[in-house]
TORLODO-299901 format. One record per residue (C-alpha): x, y, z; residue in three letters. Coordinates in steps of 0.1 Angstrom, whole numbers, plus 5000, padded with zeros to 4 digits. Each point is the difference from the previous one (the first is absolute). Example, Ala and Ser with C-alpha at 12.3 -4.5 7.8 and 13.67 -1.06 7.14 Angstrom:
<atoms>
512349555078ALA/501450344993SER/
</atoms>
This chain:
<atoms>
879267923513LEU/499850185028SER/496750005011SER/500249755023GLY/496649854994LEU/500949625011LEU/499649985035ILE/500449745020GLU/498149925033PHE/501149725025SER/497950135032GLU/497449645000ASN/503049794986GLY/498850024968THR/501250164971ASP/498150234978GLU/501150204970ILE/498350304990GLY/500050324989SER/499350165039GLY/497949895032ASP/496650154989TYR/498249825031GLY/497149774983ASP/501950004965TYR/501949675001GLU/500649994960GLU/501750324981PRO/497150094973CYS/502750124980PHE/502449744995GLN/499549784972HIS/498750284977GLU/503050225005ASN/502349685000ALA/498949944961ASP/500550384991PHE/503750035018ASN/501149664981ARG/499450204963ILE/500650375011PHE/502950005023LEU/502749804983PRO/498950204970THR/500950355017ILE/503149835013TYR/501449864972SER/499650324986ILE/501850245027ILE/502549745004PHE/501150044963LEU/499850385001THR/501550035038GLY/503249764993ILE/500850214965ILE/499250375015GLY/501549975034ASN/503049764989GLY/500850294976LEU/499950285026VAL/502349805025ILE/503049924968ILE/499850384990VAL/500250135034MET/503049715001GLY/501650204972TYR/499750355014GLN/501149965036LYS/501650325003LYS/497750184982GLN/497049895020ARG/497850275015SER/498249965032MET/496749954981THR/502149724983ASP/500849835028LYS/496649975013TYR/499449854967ARG/502349735003LEU/498449965032HIS/496049984986LEU/501749794970SER/501549705024VAL/497049985022ALA/497449994969ASP/502749754985LEU/499849775027LEU/496450015005PHE/499149934967VAL/502549695000ILE/496949825021THR/497650054974LEU/500449664983PRO/499449855035PHE/497050185008TRP/498549934962SER/500649655007VAL/498050055035ASP/497350134984ALA/499749784967ALA/500349655019ILE/501649965037SER/502950085025TRP/502349764988TYR/503250185014PHE/499749915039GLY/500250235031ASN/503250134997VAL/499650144969LEU/496350105009CYS/501350235030LYS/503250134973ALA/497450134972VAL/498350185033HIS/502950145015VAL/500750144963ILE/496850174991TYR/499750205036THR/503150104994VAL/499250114966ASN/496850155011LEU/501550225025TYR/503250124988SER/498950064964SER/497350245021VAL/502350145021LEU/503250064971ILE/497350174984LEU/500050255035ALA/503650054998PHE/499450104964ILE/497750255009SER/502050145027LEU/503150024977ASP/498150174974ARG/498350275030TYR/503550105008LEU/501650014971ALA/497150244982ILE/499250175030VAL/502950015020HIS/502349984968ALA/502950255019THR/501149795030ASN/498449684992SER/503049814986GLN/501249885034ARG/496449825018PRO/499249864967ARG/503449854995LYS/499249835038LEU/496849914992LEU/501149844967ALA/502949805016GLU/499249945035LYS/496750115011VAL/498149784974VAL/501349625015TYR/498550105034VAL/496950184985GLY/499549714973VAL/501649714999TRP/499949945037LEU/496150065007PRO/499449794971ALA/501949715015LEU/498450045033LEU/496549944984LEU/500849674990THR/500049855032VAL/496349924997PRO/501049834965ASP/502549805018ILE/497549915026ILE/496849944987PHE/500649944959ALA/499649624998ARG/498849774975THR/496849835009SER/497749704981GLU/496550084994VAL/498049744977GLU/503049844986GLY/501450354989LYS/503250135016TYR/499550375009LEU/503150285012CYS/498650235023ASP/500350225033ARG/498049795026MET/499150215027TYR/498549855037PRO/497150275001HIS/498550264977GLU/501050275023ASN/503649904990TRP/499150074965LEU/497850305008ILE/503450135017SER/502249964973PHE/497450124973ARG/500250315024PHE/504250024995GLN/499849894961HIS/497750314996ILE/502050245022LEU/503449924989VAL/499449904964GLY/497650314986LEU/499350245027VAL/503350155016LEU/502149944966PRO/497050184983GLY/499950265026LEU/503550094993ILE/499849974961ILE/497050214995LEU/501550285023THR/503150024987CYS/498350004967TYR/497850285008CYS/502650235007ILE/502249924976ILE/497250044975ILE/499050335014SER/503950145001LYS/499749894963LEU/497050144995SER/501750355006HIS/502949914979SER/500550104965LYS/501549834973GLY/499649654974HIS/502249785020GLN/498150115039LYS/496649904979ARG/501549674990LYS/500549925035ALA/496750085011LEU/498549774978LYS/502249715005THR/499350085040THR/496250004992VAL/500649654982ILE/501849885029LEU/497550045025ILE/497049884979LEU/502049684989ALA/500549935036PHE/496350035009PHE/498749854969ALA/502649675009CYS/499149935034TRP/496850215014LEU/497449754984PRO/501449725018TYR/500150155033TYR/497050124993ILE/498849664998GLY/501549845030ILE/499050265018SER/496049914993ILE/500949665008ASP/501750125033THR/497150135011PHE/497849724989ILE/501949825023LEU/499850275031LEU/496349964994GLY/499650404986VAL/498649864970ILE/497049754999ARG/502049624988HIS/498049914971ARG/501549684972CYS/499250254970SER/502250285013LEU/502349785018GLU/500549824961THR/500350324983ILE/502550205027VAL/502549675001HIS/500350004961LYS/500350405000TRP/502849925023ILE/501749734976SER/499450224969ILE/501050285011THR/503249905023GLU/501249864969ALA/499650284978LEU/501650195030ALA/503149774990PHE/500550194973PHE/502050245019HIS/503049794994CYS/499750104966CYS/498950354999LEU/502950115026ASN/502649964970PRO/497950174975ILE/499150295026LEU/503150065017TYR/503049884972ALA/498749984962PHE/498050355002LEU/503350175005GLY/502250074968ALA/503249935022LYS/498949665008PHE/499749924961LYS/503250104994THR/501749775029SER/498049744989ALA/501150014963GLN/503950055011ASN/499449695030ALA/499049814971LEU/502050084975THR/502949945027SER/498949655006VAL/499449924962SER/503650114992ARG/501649835032GLY/498449704989SER/501249994964SER/503450145008LEU/500449715028LYS/499049764969ILE/502750144981LEU/502450025023SER/500049605003LYS/500749984963GLY/503050255000LYS/503249925009ARG/501850275031ALA/501150284974GLY/496150074991HIS/498449925035SER/502050295015SER/498350244977VAL/496549805003SER/500250065038THR/500650384996GLU/496850024979SER/497749875024GLU/501550185026SER/499150304984SER/496649924988SER/498749975035PHE/501850305009HIS/497850174971SER/496749915023SER/
</atoms>
Protein backbone atom coordinates (compact mmCIF):
# COMPACT_ATOMS: atom_id res chain seq x y z
CA LEU A 1 0.00 0.00 0.00
CA SER A 2 2.73 2.43 0.96
CA SER A 3 5.47 1.59 -1.49
CA GLY A 4 4.28 3.81 -4.34
CA LEU A 5 5.43 1.26 -6.89
CA LEU A 6 3.13 2.54 -9.59
CA ILE A 7 4.68 5.64 -11.17
CA GLU A 8 3.33 7.76 -14.00
CA PHE A 9 5.77 9.27 -16.48
CA SER A 10 4.50 11.76 -19.04
CA GLU A 11 7.61 13.68 -20.09
CA ASN A 12 7.33 12.63 -23.77
CA GLY A 13 3.58 13.03 -24.01
CA THR A 14 2.84 9.35 -23.40
CA ASP A 15 2.12 7.59 -20.12
CA GLU A 16 3.99 4.52 -19.01
CA ILE A 17 3.04 2.65 -15.88
CA GLY A 18 5.90 0.92 -14.11
CA SER A 19 7.74 0.38 -10.89
CA GLY A 20 10.42 3.00 -11.49
CA ASP A 21 12.54 4.70 -14.11
CA TYR A 22 15.23 2.13 -14.80
CA GLY A 23 16.44 3.59 -18.09
CA ASP A 24 16.42 0.73 -20.63
CA TYR A 25 13.92 -1.33 -18.67
CA GLU A 26 10.52 -0.64 -20.18
CA GLU A 27 8.46 -3.29 -18.38
CA PRO A 28 8.49 -4.01 -14.65
CA CYS A 29 9.61 -7.63 -14.63
CA PHE A 30 7.93 -8.42 -11.30
CA GLN A 31 4.46 -7.11 -12.12
CA HIS A 32 2.49 -10.15 -13.33
CA GLU A 33 4.14 -12.77 -11.12
CA ASN A 34 3.67 -10.71 -7.96
CA ALA A 35 0.11 -9.78 -8.93
CA ASP A 36 -0.82 -13.48 -9.08
CA PHE A 37 0.76 -14.08 -5.66
CA ASN A 38 -0.90 -11.01 -4.09
CA ARG A 39 -4.31 -12.03 -5.44
CA ILE A 40 -4.39 -14.98 -3.03
CA PHE A 41 -2.07 -14.00 -0.18
CA LEU A 42 -3.16 -10.43 0.57
CA PRO A 43 -6.97 -10.93 0.83
CA THR A 44 -6.39 -13.87 3.19
CA ILE A 45 -4.11 -11.90 5.52
CA TYR A 46 -6.26 -8.76 5.32
CA SER A 47 -9.40 -10.73 6.26
CA ILE A 48 -7.74 -12.21 9.36
CA ILE A 49 -6.43 -8.80 10.45
CA PHE A 50 -9.79 -7.16 9.78
CA LEU A 51 -11.75 -9.59 11.97
CA THR A 52 -9.28 -9.72 14.86
CA GLY A 53 -8.56 -5.97 14.67
CA ILE A 54 -12.24 -5.01 14.76
CA ILE A 55 -12.90 -7.24 17.78
CA GLY A 56 -9.74 -6.38 19.73
CA ASN A 57 -9.69 -2.63 19.19
CA GLY A 58 -13.47 -2.37 19.44
CA LEU A 59 -13.33 -4.01 22.86
CA VAL A 60 -10.54 -1.67 24.02
CA ILE A 61 -12.58 1.39 22.96
CA ILE A 62 -15.71 0.06 24.71
CA VAL A 63 -13.82 -0.66 27.93
CA MET A 64 -12.07 2.73 27.90
CA GLY A 65 -15.43 4.38 27.34
CA TYR A 66 -16.82 2.75 30.48
CA GLN A 67 -13.93 3.79 32.68
CA LYS A 68 -13.48 7.46 31.83
CA LYS A 69 -12.72 8.49 35.42
CA GLN A 70 -10.40 5.55 36.05
CA ARG A 71 -8.15 5.90 33.01
CA SER A 72 -4.44 5.98 33.68
CA MET A 73 -2.00 7.89 31.47
CA THR A 74 -1.19 4.71 29.56
CA ASP A 75 -4.92 4.00 29.12
CA LYS A 76 -5.30 7.33 27.32
CA TYR A 77 -2.59 6.35 24.85
CA ARG A 78 -4.19 2.92 24.41
CA LEU A 79 -7.42 4.64 23.40
CA HIS A 80 -5.61 6.78 20.78
CA LEU A 81 -3.85 3.66 19.51
CA SER A 82 -7.05 1.62 19.21
CA VAL A 83 -8.89 4.42 17.41
CA ALA A 84 -6.05 4.69 14.86
CA ASP A 85 -5.90 0.91 14.39
CA LEU A 86 -9.69 0.57 14.14
CA LEU A 87 -9.85 3.24 11.43
CA PHE A 88 -7.18 1.40 9.47
CA VAL A 89 -8.65 -2.12 9.67
CA ILE A 90 -11.95 -0.73 8.34
CA THR A 91 -10.13 0.01 5.04
CA LEU A 92 -8.77 -3.54 4.64
CA PRO A 93 -11.86 -4.92 2.82
CA PHE A 94 -11.26 -2.32 0.09
CA TRP A 95 -7.62 -3.42 -0.26
CA SER A 96 -8.71 -7.07 -0.32
CA VAL A 97 -11.01 -6.47 -3.28
CA ASP A 98 -8.29 -4.42 -4.99
CA ALA A 99 -5.71 -7.21 -4.62
CA ALA A 100 -8.09 -10.02 -5.60
CA ILE A 101 -9.93 -8.42 -8.53
CA SER A 102 -9.55 -4.70 -9.24
CA TRP A 103 -10.20 -1.26 -7.73
CA TYR A 104 -13.92 -0.60 -8.11
CA PHE A 105 -14.34 2.25 -5.64
CA GLY A 106 -13.37 5.35 -7.60
CA ASN A 107 -10.84 8.12 -7.18
CA VAL A 108 -12.21 9.71 -3.97
CA LEU A 109 -12.14 6.46 -1.99
CA CYS A 110 -8.69 5.72 -3.41
CA LYS A 111 -7.38 8.93 -1.86
CA ALA A 112 -9.35 8.33 1.35
CA VAL A 113 -7.96 4.85 2.05
CA HIS A 114 -4.42 6.03 1.34
CA VAL A 115 -4.92 8.95 3.75
CA ILE A 116 -6.21 6.59 6.48
CA TYR A 117 -3.29 4.23 5.83
CA THR A 118 -0.75 7.04 6.26
CA VAL A 119 -2.45 8.43 9.38
CA ASN A 120 -2.39 4.97 10.98
CA LEU A 121 1.17 4.23 9.87
CA TYR A 122 2.64 7.33 11.51
CA SER A 123 0.20 7.85 14.40
CA SER A 124 0.61 4.26 15.64
CA VAL A 125 4.40 4.38 15.80
CA LEU A 126 4.41 7.91 17.26
CA ILE A 127 1.93 6.84 19.96
CA LEU A 128 4.27 3.95 20.80
CA ALA A 129 7.05 6.53 21.19
CA PHE A 130 4.82 8.61 23.49
CA ILE A 131 4.02 5.49 25.55
CA SER A 132 7.76 4.88 25.85
CA LEU A 133 8.28 8.45 27.09
CA ASP A 134 5.43 8.02 29.57
CA ARG A 135 6.90 4.75 30.89
CA TYR A 136 10.31 6.41 31.14
CA LEU A 137 8.93 9.29 33.21
CA ALA A 138 6.80 7.00 35.39
CA ILE A 139 9.63 4.58 36.23
CA VAL A 140 12.83 6.61 36.07
CA HIS A 141 11.41 9.91 37.42
CA ALA A 142 8.56 8.53 39.50
CA THR A 143 8.55 11.20 42.21
CA ASN A 144 7.95 14.31 40.08
CA SER A 145 6.59 13.03 36.75
CA GLN A 146 2.83 13.36 37.19
CA ARG A 147 2.51 16.86 35.71
CA PRO A 148 4.65 16.33 32.56
CA ARG A 149 2.99 12.92 31.98
CA LYS A 150 -0.46 14.50 32.15
CA LEU A 151 0.63 17.27 29.77
CA LEU A 152 1.99 14.72 27.27
CA ALA A 153 -1.11 12.50 27.42
CA GLU A 154 -3.75 15.24 27.25
CA LYS A 155 -2.19 18.04 25.17
CA VAL A 156 1.13 17.28 23.49
CA VAL A 157 -0.11 13.99 21.99
CA TYR A 158 -2.34 15.90 19.55
CA VAL A 159 0.53 18.12 18.36
CA GLY A 160 3.16 15.37 18.47
CA VAL A 161 1.11 12.52 16.96
CA TRP A 162 -2.06 13.47 15.11
CA LEU A 163 -0.91 16.75 13.55
CA PRO A 164 2.25 15.28 11.95
CA ALA A 165 0.29 12.19 10.83
CA LEU A 166 -2.29 14.39 9.11
CA LEU A 167 0.34 16.66 7.52
CA LEU A 168 2.12 13.61 6.11
CA THR A 169 -1.04 12.69 4.16
CA VAL A 170 -0.57 15.64 1.76
CA PRO A 171 1.29 13.44 -0.80
CA ASP A 172 -1.63 10.97 -0.69
CA ILE A 173 -4.13 13.72 -1.42
CA ILE A 174 -2.01 14.95 -4.34
CA PHE A 175 -0.64 11.75 -5.89
CA ALA A 176 -3.00 8.89 -4.95
CA ARG A 177 -5.45 8.11 -7.77
CA THR A 178 -6.82 5.37 -9.95
CA SER A 179 -5.41 4.27 -13.30
CA GLU A 180 -6.51 1.69 -15.84
CA VAL A 181 -3.80 -0.78 -16.89
CA GLU A 182 -4.62 -3.69 -19.20
CA GLY A 183 -8.32 -3.43 -18.41
CA LYS A 184 -7.79 -3.42 -14.62
CA TYR A 185 -8.17 -0.39 -12.38
CA LEU A 186 -5.35 0.20 -9.91
CA CYS A 187 -5.23 2.54 -6.90
CA ASP A 188 -1.78 3.81 -5.98
CA ARG A 189 0.38 6.89 -5.59
CA MET A 190 1.58 7.99 -9.02
CA TYR A 191 4.59 10.27 -8.90
CA PRO A 192 5.83 12.35 -11.88
CA HIS A 193 9.39 11.06 -11.46
CA GLU A 194 11.22 8.38 -9.50
CA ASN A 195 13.05 11.06 -7.49
CA TRP A 196 9.73 11.84 -5.82
CA LEU A 197 9.37 8.19 -4.84
CA ILE A 198 12.91 8.07 -3.46
CA SER A 199 12.35 11.25 -1.41
CA PHE A 200 9.13 9.96 0.12
CA ARG A 201 10.76 6.58 0.82
CA PHE A 202 13.45 8.28 2.91
CA GLN A 203 10.77 10.30 4.72
CA HIS A 204 8.83 7.08 5.32
CA ILE A 205 11.84 5.29 6.78
CA LEU A 206 12.97 8.27 8.87
CA VAL A 207 9.59 9.21 10.41
CA GLY A 208 8.09 5.73 10.43
CA LEU A 209 11.00 3.79 11.88
CA VAL A 210 14.28 5.56 12.67
CA LEU A 211 13.17 8.52 14.84
CA PRO A 212 10.43 6.77 16.87
CA GLY A 213 12.57 3.61 17.01
CA LEU A 214 15.44 5.58 18.57
CA ILE A 215 13.06 7.10 21.14
CA ILE A 216 11.61 3.68 22.01
CA LEU A 217 15.01 2.01 22.27
CA THR A 218 16.53 4.84 24.32
CA CYS A 219 13.62 4.99 26.77
CA TYR A 220 13.39 1.24 27.28
CA CYS A 221 17.16 0.78 27.59
CA ILE A 222 17.13 3.29 30.44
CA ILE A 223 14.03 1.62 31.93
CA ILE A 224 15.65 -1.82 31.74
CA SER A 225 18.80 -0.45 33.38
CA LYS A 226 16.70 1.08 36.16
CA LEU A 227 14.58 -2.04 36.74
CA SER A 228 17.54 -4.43 36.59
CA HIS A 229 18.89 -2.81 39.76
CA SER A 230 15.55 -3.12 41.53
CA LYS A 231 14.27 -6.09 43.50
CA GLY A 232 10.85 -7.69 43.69
CA HIS A 233 8.52 -9.75 41.53
CA GLN A 234 6.55 -6.78 40.16
CA LYS A 235 9.72 -5.07 38.98
CA ARG A 236 10.87 -8.20 37.14
CA LYS A 237 7.41 -8.58 35.59
CA ALA A 238 7.57 -4.99 34.31
CA LEU A 239 11.01 -5.70 32.85
CA LYS A 240 9.66 -8.75 31.00
CA THR A 241 6.73 -6.77 29.57
CA THR A 242 9.11 -4.04 28.42
CA VAL A 243 11.24 -6.54 26.47
CA ILE A 244 8.08 -7.97 24.83
CA LEU A 245 7.02 -4.49 23.71
CA ILE A 246 10.39 -3.78 22.09
CA LEU A 247 10.52 -7.15 20.31
CA ALA A 248 6.91 -6.88 19.09
CA PHE A 249 7.49 -3.44 17.59
CA PHE A 250 10.59 -4.42 15.65
CA ALA A 251 9.27 -7.89 14.73
CA CYS A 252 6.26 -6.26 13.05
CA TRP A 253 7.95 -3.46 11.14
CA LEU A 254 11.67 -4.10 10.70
CA PRO A 255 11.38 -6.77 7.94
CA TYR A 256 9.16 -4.44 5.89
CA TYR A 257 11.52 -1.49 6.28
CA ILE A 258 14.46 -3.67 5.24
CA GLY A 259 12.53 -4.48 2.05
CA ILE A 260 11.72 -0.89 1.08
CA SER A 261 15.30 0.18 1.96
CA ILE A 262 16.71 -2.42 -0.48
CA ASP A 263 14.20 -1.36 -3.14
CA THR A 264 15.20 2.29 -2.64
CA PHE A 265 18.88 1.38 -3.09
CA ILE A 266 17.92 -0.37 -6.35
CA LEU A 267 16.19 2.82 -7.51
CA LEU A 268 19.27 4.85 -6.60
CA GLY A 269 21.52 2.43 -8.49
CA VAL A 270 23.47 1.49 -5.36
CA ILE A 271 22.36 -2.11 -5.88
CA ARG A 272 22.52 -3.37 -9.47
CA HIS A 273 19.07 -3.88 -10.97
CA ARG A 274 18.16 -7.45 -11.94
CA CYS A 275 14.73 -8.86 -12.66
CA SER A 276 15.22 -11.80 -10.31
CA LEU A 277 16.25 -9.53 -7.42
CA GLU A 278 13.48 -7.05 -8.13
CA THR A 279 10.86 -9.82 -8.12
CA ILE A 280 12.12 -11.15 -4.78
CA VAL A 281 12.28 -7.69 -3.20
CA HIS A 282 8.76 -6.71 -4.22
CA LYS A 283 7.34 -10.05 -3.10
CA TRP A 284 9.16 -9.54 0.21
CA ILE A 285 7.64 -6.06 0.54
CA SER A 286 4.13 -7.40 -0.12
CA ILE A 287 4.50 -10.18 2.46
CA THR A 288 6.20 -8.16 5.20
CA GLU A 289 3.90 -5.14 4.82
CA ALA A 290 0.81 -7.34 5.14
CA LEU A 291 2.28 -9.13 8.16
CA ALA A 292 3.25 -5.77 9.72
CA PHE A 293 -0.44 -4.88 9.73
CA PHE A 294 -0.85 -7.46 12.49
CA HIS A 295 0.32 -4.67 14.83
CA CYS A 296 -3.33 -3.57 14.70
CA CYS A 297 -4.22 -6.87 16.40
CA LEU A 298 -1.19 -7.12 18.67
CA ASN A 299 -1.56 -3.72 20.29
CA PRO A 300 -4.74 -4.57 22.24
CA ILE A 301 -3.01 -7.74 23.50
CA LEU A 302 0.31 -6.14 24.41
CA TYR A 303 -1.04 -2.92 25.91
CA ALA A 304 -4.30 -4.13 27.40
CA PHE A 305 -5.03 -7.85 27.64
CA LEU A 306 -1.76 -8.64 29.44
CA GLY A 307 -2.95 -6.50 32.35
CA ALA A 308 -5.21 -8.00 35.01
CA LYS A 309 -6.84 -4.59 35.48
CA PHE A 310 -7.99 -4.51 31.87
CA LYS A 311 -9.45 -8.02 32.08
CA THR A 312 -11.52 -6.99 35.08
CA SER A 313 -12.63 -3.77 33.40
CA ALA A 314 -13.57 -5.66 30.23
CA GLN A 315 -15.69 -8.14 32.18
CA ASN A 316 -17.42 -5.32 34.06
CA ALA A 317 -18.06 -3.33 30.88
CA LEU A 318 -19.50 -6.30 28.99
CA THR A 319 -21.60 -7.26 32.00
CA SER A 320 -22.90 -3.69 32.21
CA VAL A 321 -23.81 -3.72 28.52
CA SER A 322 -25.66 -7.04 28.76
CA ARG A 323 -27.46 -6.06 31.97
CA GLY A 324 -28.38 -2.68 30.57
CA SER A 325 -29.82 -4.24 27.42
CA SER A 326 -31.80 -6.81 29.41
CA LEU A 327 -33.17 -4.20 31.81
CA LYS A 328 -34.27 -1.94 28.93
CA ILE A 329 -36.13 -4.84 27.33
CA LEU A 330 -37.80 -5.73 30.66
CA SER A 331 -38.73 -2.12 31.37
CA LYS A 332 -40.71 -1.89 28.12
CA GLY A 333 -42.95 -4.71 29.28
CA LYS A 334 -43.43 -3.36 32.79
CA ARG A 335 -45.59 -0.60 34.16
CA ALA A 336 -44.29 2.65 35.64
CA GLY A 337 -43.76 1.24 39.16
CA HIS A 338 -41.46 -1.53 37.96
CA SER A 339 -39.63 0.80 35.53
CA SER A 340 -38.12 2.88 38.33
CA VAL A 341 -36.62 -0.23 39.95
CA SER A 342 -35.09 -1.36 36.65
CA THR A 343 -33.53 2.04 36.06
CA GLU A 344 -31.97 2.05 39.52
CA SER A 345 -30.49 -1.43 38.99
CA GLU A 346 -29.07 -0.45 35.62
CA SER A 347 -27.40 2.62 37.11
CA SER A 348 -25.84 0.55 39.85
CA SER A 349 -24.37 -1.95 37.39
CA PHE A 350 -22.61 0.82 35.49
CA HIS A 351 -21.06 2.22 38.65
CA SER A 352 -19.69 -1.20 39.49
CA SER A 353 -17.48 -1.12 36.38
